[in-house]
N, C-alpha and C positions, 0 to 999 in steps of 0.2 A: 609731421615727419619732415617737412621741408625745413623748418626752423632748427630742429634739434638734430636732424640727420640720424634719428633713432627710430626704431619701430614704435607705432602707436597702438596701445592696447585698447580694444573696444568691446571685447566680450570675454567671458570666462572660459569658454570652450575653444579658444584659439588653438589652431594646430601648431605644434612645436616639433622641432627635430628630436628633442629629448623629452622624456616624461618629467614634467615639473609643473604643477598647477600654476597657472598664470598669476593668480592673486598672491600666492606665496612667493613666487619669484620676484614680483614687483615689490612686495613688502620687505623682502630680504635686501633688496638693492637700495632702498631709500635710507638716507640719513635724516631726512625730514619729510613728512607727508604734509603737503599744502593743498587745501581744498578751497579754491577761489574761482568763482563765487560758490558759496555753500548755501543751499536752500534750506528752508525749514524742515522739509522732508528728510534731507540727509542729516541735518543736526539731530532730528529725532531718532533716526536709525543709529547714529553713532552713540547717542545717550543710552539707547535701549540694547545695544549690542546686536542689532539685527544685521544679517548678512545675506542679502538676496540678489545682489548684482556685483559686478566687478569692483566698483568703488567701495561699497560697504564691506565686502569680503576682504579686500586689500587692507582697508582701514582696521578691521578687526584683527587681522593677522600681523599688522605692522607694529613693531616695538619702538620705532623711532618717534621723536617728538611730533606732535600734531599741531598744525597751524590752520585755523579756520577763519575765513573771511566771509561772514554772512552777507547775503544780499536777497532782499525780499520786500514785499509790501509792508508799509509801516504797521498796519494792523496785525499782520502775521508776526512781525518782529516783536511787537508789544504784547502779544498773546501770552497769558500765564504759562501755557504748555511750552512755548518756545523759550520763555525766560527760564523756566525750570530745567529744560534740556541744556541750555547754555551754561547754567550754573553747575549742572552735573559734569559737563565736559571740563569746565574750569577746575572743578574739584579734583578731577582726574589728571590735571596738569596740562590740558590743551591750552594753547595760546589763542585767544579769541581776538581778532582784529576788528574792533568795533566798526559797524557800518557808518557811513556818512549820512548827512542830511541834504535834502534837496529834492529835485524832481525825480521820481522813480519811473521805471520802465512802463508801469501801468498808467502813468499820468498823474498819480497822486503826489502830494508833497509830504515830506517827513523823513524820519530816520529809516534807512533800509538800503541805501545805495552801497555798492561794494566799496570798501575802503580804497583810498588812493594807493596806487602801486607802491609808493615810497613807504607807506605804513606797513604794507604786507612784507616788503623787503626787510624792513627793520625788525619784523617779528621772526625772520628766518636768519639763521647763522649762515652768512655767505661763505662760499668756498666748500660746500658739501654737495654730495649728490642729492638732487631734489626730485621728488616724484610729485608732479603737479597734476591736478585734475581740473579739467575745464568742461563745464556743461556745454551742450550742443549750441546754445545761444551765446556762449561766451568765447568761442574759438577766436573771433576777431579781436576781442579784448585781450586775450592771452597773447596773441601774435603781436599786438601793439605794445603790450607790456614788455615782451622780450626785446622788441626793437628799442623801446625806451631805455631799458637796462643796458643794451649794447651801446646806444648813443652816449649814455652817461659814463661809459667806461667801467661800470661796475660788473659787467657780465659779458662773457663771450661763450657761446654754445660750443662745446667741444670736449675733448678728452681731458682727464686729469682734474685734480682739485688743488694743485699747488699754486701759491701766488707766483706770478711771473715778475720779471724784473721791472715791468711797467706798472706793477701794483694790481693788475687785473687778476681776479681769481677765475679760473676756468673749471667747468665741471660738465659732466654729462647731464642732460635734462631729458627725462622720460616724461611723456605727456599722455595722459589717458583722456580720450574725447568721448 
């Protein structure tokens, strides 16, 4: 909330002044749905059409393009079930930002690191309203990503989506934690 100056959605049954299911309202507002990092569990839910939490319900209701940046253990990334689920999402038009290689959070080495911020940004059309999801362990990474975008001059959290005279595109950023 501090970075975007917008409400943060954390549960499906959030109280609202008007009746509008939170997951539908979020899905309707997004021009692009970005899930970064995206776990093997969330990838499986997306592939199967399961909707049992705010993120999966929002994703199922969202008609905007989907950008997924997987991050997980190398063995999970290479598992045939994960590979099939990723292929399913690709076949449906999702943009998969391939994970990087190196040391993983669990200490293992291999493919499974969340892609660099620049690769995720490249997968997203700038200048749109973006609905971004950050897992509980990734809030700091998302905050740093926003700061990096702001420092680069490519991003400014705020109202509107029109390019400014300085070339910066400004947009509302809603973050689900």
